[in-house]
Structure formats: structure tokens, C-alpha cells
C-alpha positions as CSV (number, residue, x, y, z in Angstrom):
1,X,108.5,88.7,128.9
2,X,111.7,90.0,128.4
3,X,114.1,88.7,130.7
4,X,113.1,85.2,131.2
5,X,111.8,84.7,128.0
6,X,112.8,81.2,127.0
7,X,111.7,79.9,130.9
8,X,108.6,77.8,131.0
9,X,109.2,77.9,134.5
10,X,109.3,81.2,134.6
11,X,106.1,81.5,132.5
12,X,104.1,79.0,134.6
13,X,105.0,80.4,137.5
14,X,103.7,84.0,136.2
15,X,100.6,82.7,134.8
16,X,100.1,81.3,138.2
17,X,100.7,84.2,140.2
18,X,98.5,86.6,138.2
19,X,96.0,83.7,138.0
20,X,96.5,84.2,142.1
21,X,96.0,88.0,141.6
22,X,92.8,87.4,139.7
23,X,91.4,86.0,142.6
24,X,92.3,88.2,145.2
25,X,91.4,91.2,143.4
26,X,88.6,90.0,142.5
27,X,87.5,89.3,146.5
28,X,88.6,93.3,146.9
29,X,86.0,94.1,144.2
30,X,84.3,92.8,141.6
31,X,85.6,95.4,139.2
32,X,89.2,95.0,139.9
33,X,88.8,91.5,138.1
34,X,88.5,92.9,134.9
35,X,92.2,94.5,134.7
36,X,93.2,91.5,136.7
37,X,91.7,89.1,134.3
38,X,93.8,91.2,131.5
39,X,97.2,91.1,133.2
40,X,96.3,86.7,133.4
41,X,95.5,86.9,129.5
42,X,98.7,88.7,129.2
43,X,101.1,86.7,131.0
44,X,99.3,83.6,129.3
45,X,99.2,84.4,126.1
46,X,102.4,87.0,125.5
47,X,105.5,85.0,126.4
48,X,107.5,83.1,124.1
49,X,105.9,84.8,121.2
50,X,108.6,87.1,119.7
51,X,106.5,89.7,120.8
52,X,109.3,92.9,120.6
53,X,110.7,95.1,123.8
54,X,108.4,98.5,122.8
55,X,105.3,96.0,122.5
56,X,105.6,94.7,125.4
57,X,106.2,98.4,126.9
58,X,103.3,99.4,125.1
59,X,101.4,97.0,126.8
60,X,102.5,97.0,130.4
61,X,101.6,100.9,129.9
62,X,98.4,100.2,128.6
63,X,97.9,97.5,131.5
64,X,99.0,100.5,134.1
65,X,96.5,103.0,132.8
66,X,93.7,100.1,133.1
67,X,94.7,99.8,136.7
68,X,94.4,103.4,137.7
69,X,91.0,104.5,135.7
70,X,89.9,101.2,137.4
71,X,91.0,102.6,140.8
72,X,90.0,106.1,140.2
73,X,86.4,104.7,139.2
74,X,85.5,102.3,141.8
75,X,87.4,104.1,145.1
């Protein structure tokens, strides 16, 4: 979302990567599907929208916190 923000190929690859990660996470635990669905939505919605770097960082921190909270509650 920062370095390759103008690359359509990178955006498609990122969305595909996050879709595969969502499937893998769901197979491990349905609860893991929640944060990974958010990651997929982020990978599809944010790139190419001119989002400022601090906002991208805040979204990344929120995603990391969501995953940590999910892992602590589920496992």
C-alpha cells in the first residue's frame, strides 16, 4: 500500500495472497477467519486510494491487534 501503490499487478497479487490466507486461516479455526477477512478487505479496498502513510500504519496496527486478540482468545 506504500511502495507498490501504483502497481495493478501487485494489487491483484496481494488480493489473491490474502484470499488464500483467508482460506488457510478458516481451515485452522473459523475464528481466525474474522481478522483474515478484514485483511482481505483491506487488501482490496485501500490500495490506489491515496491513503496517507500514517493511516496505513494505523490500519496495520489495528489489524495486528485484532489478530493478537483473536489468538489470545481462541488458543
